[in-house]
N, C-alpha and C positions, 0 to 999 in steps of 0.2 A: 504494500500500500504506500503510495506516494504521500509524503507529508512535507509541509513547509512551516518553518519556524522563523519568526521575526524578532529581532533584538538589536539593541544598541551596544556599541563598544566605544569606550573612551579611555584609552591607555596612553600614557606618555611614552616617549621613545625608551626611557630608562625602565619603565614598568614592563614593556614588551621585550626588552633585550634578552632575558633568560629564555623566553619562548623562541625568539629568532635564532639564538645560539644552540637550540636543541637541548638545553638543560631541563626545560619543562616541555612535555610533549603534547599536552591536551589543554584546550580552552574549555572552561565551563561558563556558560552564559545563561541568564534567566530571561525568558521571553516576556513580552508585555502581558501575557496571560498567566505568568507565574510558573511556567514549565521550565525546568532546568535541562539544558542540552549540553552535550560534550562532543567535541570534535577535534581532530588533529590540528595543532597550532600552525603547522606548515602551510595550511590553506589560507592563512592571513598574511603571509609574507609579501605577497604582491600588493597589498594595501598599505604597507608601512611607508611613512614619510619621515622627514626629520622631526616632525612633531609627535610621531607615534602612530596610533591607529584611532581614528575617530570616524564614526558613521553608523548608519542603520543598515542592517544586513538581513538577507533571507538565506536560510540554510535549507537545502532540499535533500530529503532522505527517502529511501525506499527500503522497507523492511528493516529499519534501523541502521541502514548502511548509508554512508556519505555519498551524495551525488554531486552537489555543487554548493558553492557559497558565492552569493552575489551581493555587491555593495549597491544599495539603492539610493543612498544619500550620504 
C-alpha cells in the first residue's frame, strides 16, 4: 500500500553534520498528524545547504519501504 507522509525539517548545518558524515544513519520525523516516521538520512543529503536543511517534505513509502523523498517547500 502506497503511503505519503508530510513533515517539516529545520536542522542547522552543524545539527545535520553527524547524519551527513554517516555517524547517524536514520532520521526520525513527526508528521503534522503526529505519526513518527524513520528513514535513511542519506536521502536528505541532496537538500543540504550551508544553512543546513530547512523545508517541508513528502516521504513516499510502499509496504513500509522507502520510495522517495520530495522537498515541497
